[in-house]
Gaussian input, Z-matrix of N, CA and C with variables (Angstrom, degrees):
# hf/3-21g

backbone

0 1
 N
 C     1     B1
 C     2     B2     1     A1
 N     3     B3     2     A2     1     D1
 C     4     B4     3     A3     2     D2
 C     5     B5     4     A4     3     D3
 N     6     B6     5     A5     4     D4
 C     7     B7     6     A6     5     D5
 C     8     B8     7     A7     6     D6
 N     9     B9     8     A8     7     D7
 C    10    B10     9     A9     8     D8
 C    11    B11    10    A10     9     D9
 N    12    B12    11    A11    10    D10
 C    13    B13    12    A12    11    D11
 C    14    B14    13    A13    12    D12
 N    15    B15    14    A14    13    D13
 C    16    B16    15    A15    14    D14
 C    17    B17    16    A16    15    D15
 N    18    B18    17    A17    16    D16
 C    19    B19    18    A18    17    D17
 C    20    B20    19    A19    18    D18
 N    21    B21    20    A20    19    D19
 C    22    B22    21    A21    20    D20
 C    23    B23    22    A22    21    D21
 N    24    B24    23    A23    22    D22
 C    25    B25    24    A24    23    D23
 C    26    B26    25    A25    24    D24
 N    27    B27    26    A26    25    D25
 C    28    B28    27    A27    26    D26
 C    29    B29    28    A28    27    D27
 N    30    B30    29    A29    28    D28
 C    31    B31    30    A30    29    D29
 C    32    B32    31    A31    30    D30
 N    33    B33    32    A32    31    D31
 C    34    B34    33    A33    32    D32
 C    35    B35    34    A34    33    D33
 N    36    B36    35    A35    34    D34
 C    37    B37    36    A36    35    D35
 C    38    B38    37    A37    36    D36
 N    39    B39    38    A38    37    D37
 C    40    B40    39    A39    38    D38
 C    41    B41    40    A40    39    D39
 N    42    B42    41    A41    40    D40
 C    43    B43    42    A42    41    D41
 C    44    B44    43    A43    42    D42
 N    45    B45    44    A44    43    D43
 C    46    B46    45    A45    44    D44
 C    47    B47    46    A46    45    D45
 N    48    B48    47    A47    46    D46
 C    49    B49    48    A48    47    D47
 C    50    B50    49    A49    48    D48
 N    51    B51    50    A50    49    D49
 C    52    B52    51    A51    50    D50
 C    53    B53    52    A52    51    D51
 N    54    B54    53    A53    52    D52
 C    55    B55    54    A54    53    D53
 C    56    B56    55    A55    54    D54
 N    57    B57    56    A56    55    D55
 C    58    B58    57    A57    56    D56
 C    59    B59    58    A58    57    D57
 N    60    B60    59    A59    58    D58
 C    61    B61    60    A60    59    D59
 C    62    B62    61    A61    60    D60
 N    63    B63    62    A62    61    D61
 C    64    B64    63    A63    62    D62
 C    65    B65    64    A64    63    D63
 N    66    B66    65    A65    64    D64
 C    67    B67    66    A66    65    D65
 C    68    B68    67    A67    66    D66
 N    69    B69    68    A68    67    D67
 C    70    B70    69    A69    68    D68
 C    71    B71    70    A70    69    D69
 N    72    B72    71    A71    70    D70
 C    73    B73    72    A72    71    D71
 C    74    B74    73    A73    72    D72
 N    75    B75    74    A74    73    D73
 C    76    B76    75    A75    74    D74
 C    77    B77    76    A76    75    D75
 N    78    B78    77    A77    76    D76
 C    79    B79    78    A78    77    D77
 C    80    B80    79    A79    78    D78
 N    81    B81    80    A80    79    D79
 C    82    B82    81    A81    80    D80
 C    83    B83    82    A82    81    D81
 N    84    B84    83    A83    82    D82
 C    85    B85    84    A84    83    D83
 C    86    B86    85    A85    84    D84
 N    87    B87    86    A86    85    D85
 C    88    B88    87    A87    86    D86
 C    89    B89    88    A88    87    D87
 N    90    B90    89    A89    88    D88
 C    91    B91    90    A90    89    D89
 C    92    B92    91    A91    90    D90
 N    93    B93    92    A92    91    D91
 C    94    B94    93    A93    92    D92
 C    95    B95    94    A94    93    D93
 N    96    B96    95    A95    94    D94
 C    97    B97    96    A96    95    D95
 C    98    B98    97    A97    96    D96
 N    99    B99    98    A98    97    D97
 C   100   B100    99    A99    98    D98
 C   101   B101   100   A100    99    D99
 N   102   B102   101   A101   100   D100
 C   103   B103   102   A102   101   D101
 C   104   B104   103   A103   102   D102
 N   105   B105   104   A104   103   D103
 C   106   B106   105   A105   104   D104
 C   107   B107   106   A106   105   D105
 N   108   B108   107   A107   106   D106
 C   109   B109   108   A108   107   D107
 C   110   B110   109   A109   108   D108
 N   111   B111   110   A110   109   D109
 C   112   B112   111   A111   110   D110
 C   113   B113   112   A112   111   D111
 N   114   B114   113   A113   112   D112
 C   115   B115   114   A114   113   D113
 C   116   B116   115   A115   114   D114
 N   117   B117   116   A116   115   D115
 C   118   B118   117   A117   116   D116
 C   119   B119   118   A118   117   D117
 N   120   B120   119   A119   118   D118
 C   121   B121   120   A120   119   D119
 C   122   B122   121   A121   120   D120
 N   123   B123   122   A122   121   D121
 C   124   B124   123   A123   122   D122
 C   125   B125   124   A124   123   D123
 N   126   B126   125   A125   124   D124
 C   127   B127   126   A126   125   D125
 C   128   B128   127   A127   126   D126
 N   129   B129   128   A128   127   D127
 C   130   B130   129   A129   128   D128
 C   131   B131   130   A130   129   D129
 N   132   B132   131   A131   130   D130
 C   133   B133   132   A132   131   D131
 C   134   B134   133   A133   132   D132
 N   135   B135   134   A134   133   D133
 C   136   B136   135   A135   134   D134
 C   137   B137   136   A136   135   D135
 N   138   B138   137   A137   136   D136
 C   139   B139   138   A138   137   D137
 C   140   B140   139   A139   138   D138
 N   141   B141   140   A140   139   D139
 C   142   B142   141   A141   140   D140
 C   143   B143   142   A142   141   D141
 N   144   B144   143   A143   142   D142
 C   145   B145   144   A144   143   D143
 C   146   B146   145   A145   144   D144
 N   147   B147   146   A146   145   D145
 C   148   B148   147   A147   146   D146
 C   149   B149   148   A148   147   D147
 N   150   B150   149   A149   148   D148
 C   151   B151   150   A150   149   D149
 C   152   B152   151   A151   150   D150
 N   153   B153   152   A152   151   D151
 C   154   B154   153   A153   152   D152
 C   155   B155   154   A154   153   D153
 N   156   B156   155   A155   154   D154
 C   157   B157   156   A156   155   D155
 C   158   B158   157   A157   156   D156
 N   159   B159   158   A158   157   D157
 C   160   B160   159   A159   158   D158
 C   161   B161   160   A160   159   D159
 N   162   B162   161   A161   160   D160
 C   163   B163   162   A162   161   D161
 C   164   B164   163   A163   162   D162
 N   165   B165   164   A164   163   D163
 C   166   B166   165   A165   164   D164
 C   167   B167   166   A166   165   D165
 N   168   B168   167   A167   166   D166
 C   169   B169   168   A168   167   D167
 C   170   B170   169   A169   168   D168
 N   171   B171   170   A170   169   D169
 C   172   B172   171   A171   170   D170
 C   173   B173   172   A172   171   D171
 N   174   B174   173   A173   172   D172
 C   175   B175   174   A174   173   D173
 C   176   B176   175   A175   174   D174
 N   177   B177   176   A176   175   D175
 C   178   B178   177   A177   176   D176
 C   179   B179   178   A178   177   D177
 N   180   B180   179   A179   178   D178
 C   181   B181   180   A180   179   D179
 C   182   B182   181   A181   180   D180
 N   183   B183   182   A182   181   D181
 C   184   B184   183   A183   182   D182
 C   185   B185   184   A184   183   D183
 N   186   B186   185   A185   184   D184
 C   187   B187   186   A186   185   D185
 C   188   B188   187   A187   186   D186
 N   189   B189   188   A188   187   D187
 C   190   B190   189   A189   188   D188
 C   191   B191   190   A190   189   D189
 N   192   B192   191   A191   190   D190
 C   193   B193   192   A192   191   D191
 C   194   B194   193   A193   192   D192
 N   195   B195   194   A194   193   D193
 C   196   B196   195   A195   194   D194
 C   197   B197   196   A196   195   D195
 N   198   B198   197   A197   196   D196
 C   199   B199   198   A198   197   D197
 C   200   B200   199   A199   198   D198
 N   201   B201   200   A200   199   D199
 C   202   B202   201   A201   200   D200
 C   203   B203   202   A202   201   D201
 N   204   B204   203   A203   202   D202
 C   205   B205   204   A204   203   D203
 C   206   B206   205   A205   204   D204
 N   207   B207   206   A206   205   D205
 C   208   B208   207   A207   206   D206
 C   209   B209   208   A208   207   D207
 N   210   B210   209   A209   208   D208
 C   211   B211   210   A210   209   D209
 C   212   B212   211   A211   210   D210
 N   213   B213   212   A212   211   D211
 C   214   B214   213   A213   212   D212
 C   215   B215   214   A214   213   D213
 N   216   B216   215   A215   214   D214
 C   217   B217   216   A216   215   D215
 C   218   B218   217   A217   216   D216

   B1=1.4500
   B2=1.5248
   B3=1.2860
   B4=1.4566
   B5=1.5163
   B6=1.3076
   B7=1.4643
   B8=1.5170
   B9=1.3109
   B10=1.4548
   B11=1.5181
   B12=1.3021
   B13=1.4506
   B14=1.5187
   B15=1.3053
   B16=1.4523
   B17=1.5216
   B18=1.3057
   B19=1.4557
   B20=1.5240
   B21=1.3213
   B22=1.4582
   B23=1.5318
   B24=1.3184
   B25=1.4642
   B26=1.5358
   B27=1.3157
   B28=1.4663
   B29=1.5277
   B30=1.3191
   B31=1.4651
   B32=1.5266
   B33=1.3384
   B34=1.4678
   B35=1.5166
   B36=1.3384
   B37=1.4647
   B38=1.5262
   B39=1.3188
   B40=1.4620
   B41=1.5223
   B42=1.3175
   B43=1.4569
   B44=1.5307
   B45=1.3216
   B46=1.4617
   B47=1.5292
   B48=1.3252
   B49=1.4665
   B50=1.5242
   B51=1.2987
   B52=1.4595
   B53=1.5299
   B54=1.3169
   B55=1.4708
   B56=1.5213
   B57=1.3347
   B58=1.4611
   B59=1.5206
   B60=1.3087
   B61=1.4525
   B62=1.5137
   B63=1.3296
   B64=1.4624
   B65=1.5220
   B66=1.3536
   B67=1.4701
   B68=1.5224
   B69=1.3212
   B70=1.4644
   B71=1.5286
   B72=1.3258
   B73=1.4599
   B74=1.5306
   B75=1.3298
   B76=1.4564
   B77=1.5149
   B78=1.3278
   B79=1.4532
   B80=1.5265
   B81=1.3220
   B82=1.4522
   B83=1.5219
   B84=1.3185
   B85=1.4596
   B86=1.5253
   B87=1.3315
   B88=1.4609
   B89=1.5320
   B90=1.3212
   B91=1.4584
   B92=1.5264
   B93=1.3157
   B94=1.4624
   B95=1.5214
   B96=1.3227
   B97=1.4504
   B98=1.5179
   B99=1.3098
   B100=1.4651
   B101=1.5203
   B102=1.3147
   B103=1.4606
   B104=1.5319
   B105=1.3253
   B106=1.4655
   B107=1.5278
   B108=1.3245
   B109=1.4547
   B110=1.5279
   B111=1.3229
   B112=1.4695
   B113=1.5293
   B114=1.3172
   B115=1.4653
   B116=1.5307
   B117=1.3165
   B118=1.4572
   B119=1.5194
   B120=1.3270
   B121=1.4604
   B122=1.5238
   B123=1.3358
   B124=1.4659
   B125=1.5254
   B126=1.3243
   B127=1.4611
   B128=1.5293
   B129=1.3267
   B130=1.4680
   B131=1.5280
   B132=1.3199
   B133=1.4565
   B134=1.5278
   B135=1.3288
   B136=1.4645
   B137=1.5275
   B138=1.3504
   B139=1.4529
   B140=1.5050
   B141=1.3406
   B142=1.4543
   B143=1.5182
   B144=1.3209
   B145=1.4560
   B146=1.5183
   B147=1.3281
   B148=1.4616
   B149=1.5158
   B150=1.3457
   B151=1.4599
   B152=1.5231
   B153=1.3175
   B154=1.4540
   B155=1.5242
   B156=1.3330
   B157=1.4600
   B158=1.5153
   B159=1.3154
   B160=1.4688
   B161=1.5136
   B162=1.3020
   B163=1.4682
   B164=1.5178
   B165=1.3227
   B166=1.4664
   B167=1.5286
   B168=1.3296
   B169=1.4545
   B170=1.5255
   B171=1.3398
   B172=1.4576
   B173=1.5255
   B174=1.3368
   B175=1.4684
   B176=1.5309
   B177=1.3216
   B178=1.4639
   B179=1.5250
   B180=1.3231
   B181=1.4633
   B182=1.5281
   B183=1.3161
   B184=1.4698
   B185=1.5203
   B186=1.3155
   B187=1.4670
   B188=1.5274
   B189=1.3343
   B190=1.4675
   B191=1.5272
   B192=1.3388
   B193=1.4642
   B194=1.5314
   B195=1.3317
   B196=1.4582
   B197=1.5207
   B198=1.3184
   B199=1.4613
   B200=1.5306
   B201=1.3357
   B202=1.4696
   B203=1.5217
   B204=1.3230
   B205=1.4712
   B206=1.5233
   B207=1.3156
   B208=1.4714
   B209=1.5211
   B210=1.3202
   B211=1.4694
   B212=1.5244
   B213=1.3302
   B214=1.4707
   B215=1.5205
   B216=1.3023
   B217=1.4714
   B218=1.5016
   A1=108.80
   A2=116.21
   A3=120.56
   A4=110.33
   A5=115.51
   A6=120.59
   A7=109.51
   A8=114.73
   A9=119.28
   A10=108.46
   A11=116.63
   A12=119.98
   A13=107.85
   A14=115.43
   A15=121.36
   A16=108.15
   A17=115.36
   A18=119.37
   A19=113.40
   A20=118.31
   A21=118.32
   A22=111.21
   A23=116.80
   A24=119.61
   A25=111.91
   A26=116.73
   A27=120.22
   A28=110.75
   A29=117.40
   A30=121.16
   A31=110.62
   A32=117.45
   A33=120.58
   A34=111.11
   A35=116.95
   A36=120.81
   A37=110.64
   A38=117.28
   A39=120.75
   A40=110.61
   A41=117.31
   A42=121.49
   A43=110.22
   A44=116.95
   A45=123.23
   A46=110.53
   A47=117.09
   A48=121.37
   A49=111.06
   A50=117.46
   A51=120.96
   A52=111.37
   A53=116.61
   A54=120.63
   A55=111.88
   A56=117.62
   A57=121.48
   A58=113.67
   A59=117.17
   A60=120.38
   A61=113.66
   A62=116.61
   A63=120.91
   A64=109.85
   A65=115.70
   A66=120.11
   A67=113.32
   A68=118.06
   A69=121.54
   A70=109.06
   A71=119.01
   A72=121.02
   A73=112.51
   A74=115.66
   A75=121.41
   A76=108.24
   A77=116.50
   A78=122.13
   A79=107.91
   A80=116.16
   A81=121.10
   A82=108.60
   A83=117.54
   A84=120.99
   A85=109.29
   A86=118.72
   A87=120.86
   A88=110.60
   A89=116.63
   A90=123.09
   A91=110.33
   A92=117.10
   A93=122.06
   A94=110.54
   A95=115.57
   A96=121.44
   A97=115.27
   A98=118.50
   A99=120.91
   A100=111.79
   A101=116.58
   A102=120.37
   A103=109.36
   A104=117.57
   A105=119.40
   A106=111.58
   A107=117.16
   A108=119.58
   A109=112.38
   A110=117.52
   A111=119.83
   A112=111.92
   A113=118.27
   A114=121.21
   A115=110.64
   A116=116.87
   A117=120.61
   A118=111.40
   A119=116.80
   A120=121.45
   A121=110.18
   A122=116.41
   A123=120.29
   A124=111.14
   A125=117.24
   A126=121.20
   A127=110.41
   A128=116.53
   A129=120.30
   A130=111.42
   A131=117.34
   A132=120.31
   A133=112.53
   A134=116.93
   A135=121.00
   A136=111.88
   A137=117.33
   A138=120.91
   A139=114.92
   A140=117.85
   A141=121.55
   A142=111.76
   A143=115.60
   A144=122.30
   A145=108.86
   A146=117.23
   A147=122.04
   A148=110.27
   A149=116.40
   A150=120.24
   A151=110.39
   A152=114.71
   A153=121.97
   A154=108.63
   A155=117.08
   A156=120.85
   A157=109.44
   A158=116.86
   A159=122.69
   A160=114.67
   A161=118.97
   A162=121.74
   A163=113.10
   A164=118.21
   A165=121.10
   A166=112.67
   A167=117.13
   A168=121.35
   A169=110.93
   A170=115.35
   A171=121.08
   A172=108.18
   A173=117.14
   A174=119.69
   A175=113.95
   A176=117.86
   A177=118.78
   A178=111.76
   A179=117.88
   A180=121.65
   A181=111.11
   A182=116.36
   A183=120.76
   A184=109.76
   A185=116.91
   A186=120.81
   A187=110.85
   A188=117.27
   A189=121.25
   A190=110.45
   A191=116.82
   A192=121.40
   A193=109.49
   A194=115.50
   A195=121.18
   A196=111.81
   A197=116.83
   A198=120.71
   A199=111.11
   A200=116.74
   A201=119.80
   A202=110.92
   A203=116.11
   A204=120.29
   A205=110.76
   A206=116.62
   A207=120.57
   A208=112.22
   A209=116.64
   A210=120.82
   A211=113.03
   A212=116.82
   A213=119.71
   A214=113.82
   A215=119.23
   A216=121.35
   A217=110.79
   D1=131.67
   D2=178.17
   D3=-83.27
   D4=138.18
   D5=177.48
   D6=-93.63
   D7=141.18
   D8=174.45
   D9=-76.27
   D10=147.43
   D11=173.03
   D12=-106.14
   D13=139.57
   D14=-178.29
   D15=-117.28
   D16=131.43
   D17=-173.71
   D18=-84.51
   D19=-25.95
   D20=-175.52
   D21=-113.56
   D22=151.63
   D23=175.89
   D24=-58.67
   D25=-36.40
   D26=178.49
   D27=-61.46
   D28=-44.26
   D29=-179.60
   D30=-64.08
   D31=-40.11
   D32=177.73
   D33=-64.93
   D34=-42.32
   D35=178.83
   D36=-64.27
   D37=-41.09
   D38=179.81
   D39=-64.85
   D40=-41.97
   D41=177.88
   D42=-61.63
   D43=-44.42
   D44=177.97
   D45=-58.28
   D46=-48.18
   D47=-179.11
   D48=-65.00
   D49=-41.44
   D50=179.61
   D51=-63.38
   D52=-42.17
   D53=-179.15
   D54=-64.91
   D55=-36.47
   D56=-177.18
   D57=-94.85
   D58=-8.43
   D59=179.89
   D60=70.15
   D61=36.73
   D62=178.16
   D63=-113.54
   D64=160.36
   D65=-176.96
   D66=-92.60
   D67=-27.07
   D68=-179.41
   D69=-130.55
   D70=147.27
   D71=-176.83
   D72=-81.04
   D73=60.67
   D74=178.28
   D75=-119.87
   D76=126.00
   D77=178.87
   D78=-122.90
   D79=122.80
   D80=176.88
   D81=-75.02
   D82=127.73
   D83=178.19
   D84=-68.86
   D85=131.80
   D86=179.67
   D87=-78.03
   D88=86.71
   D89=-175.21
   D90=-88.90
   D91=115.65
   D92=-178.24
   D93=-58.48
   D94=123.82
   D95=177.89
   D96=79.54
   D97=-3.58
   D98=-176.37
   D99=-133.84
   D100=32.24
   D101=-175.90
   D102=-135.91
   D103=73.22
   D104=-178.15
   D105=-68.63
   D106=157.61
   D107=179.07
   D108=-55.95
   D109=-36.44
   D110=-178.01
   D111=-60.26
   D112=-36.58
   D113=178.46
   D114=-69.16
   D115=-44.95
   D116=178.70
   D117=-65.03
   D118=-36.43
   D119=177.81
   D120=-64.03
   D121=-43.92
   D122=179.35
   D123=-61.84
   D124=-43.38
   D125=179.18
   D126=-64.32
   D127=-46.03
   D128=-179.12
   D129=-64.53
   D130=-41.54
   D131=179.41
   D132=-68.29
   D133=-22.33
   D134=176.53
   D135=-84.76
   D136=-4.29
   D137=177.01
   D138=106.65
   D139=0.09
   D140=179.71
   D141=-95.23
   D142=-166.50
   D143=-179.03
   D144=-111.74
   D145=113.03
   D146=176.81
   D147=-76.26
   D148=170.34
   D149=-179.06
   D150=-153.50
   D151=156.46
   D152=177.19
   D153=-116.73
   D154=122.72
   D155=176.08
   D156=-87.03
   D157=81.30
   D158=-170.17
   D159=-87.44
   D160=7.66
   D161=-174.13
   D162=-55.89
   D163=-43.46
   D164=-176.34
   D165=-104.49
   D166=11.92
   D167=-178.38
   D168=-92.87
   D169=146.34
   D170=174.07
   D171=-82.79
   D172=159.70
   D173=-178.08
   D174=-52.95
   D175=-41.79
   D176=-179.76
   D177=-67.98
   D178=-30.69
   D179=175.68
   D180=-69.12
   D181=-37.86
   D182=177.31
   D183=-65.27
   D184=-42.46
   D185=178.67
   D186=-62.99
   D187=-41.26
   D188=178.89
   D189=-66.42
   D190=-42.86
   D191=178.22
   D192=-58.44
   D193=-48.13
   D194=-178.37
   D195=-63.08
   D196=-42.25
   D197=179.68
   D198=-62.69
   D199=-42.64
   D200=178.63
   D201=-65.70
   D202=-43.01
   D203=179.43
   D204=-59.32
   D205=-49.51
   D206=-178.63
   D207=-64.61
   D208=-37.84
   D209=-177.77
   D210=-68.27
   D211=-28.07
   D212=-173.38
   D213=-104.77
   D214=7.34
   D215=176.96
   D216=-76.89

């Protein structure tokens, strides 16, 4: 598949937002141990892309994080 090249930063940001389905080009860094669902929810509700820093989380903690995130969107 050939990739399109974009000449301006605005065009690249717009392409990024369109591909991810977000309204603003803000991505929350998935910081292990420092990324509560409330922060990701706030970013997502503002139009950005939230994230879960699951590196040090156990599977049941990841499931709980995900359930809270989905419930509060």
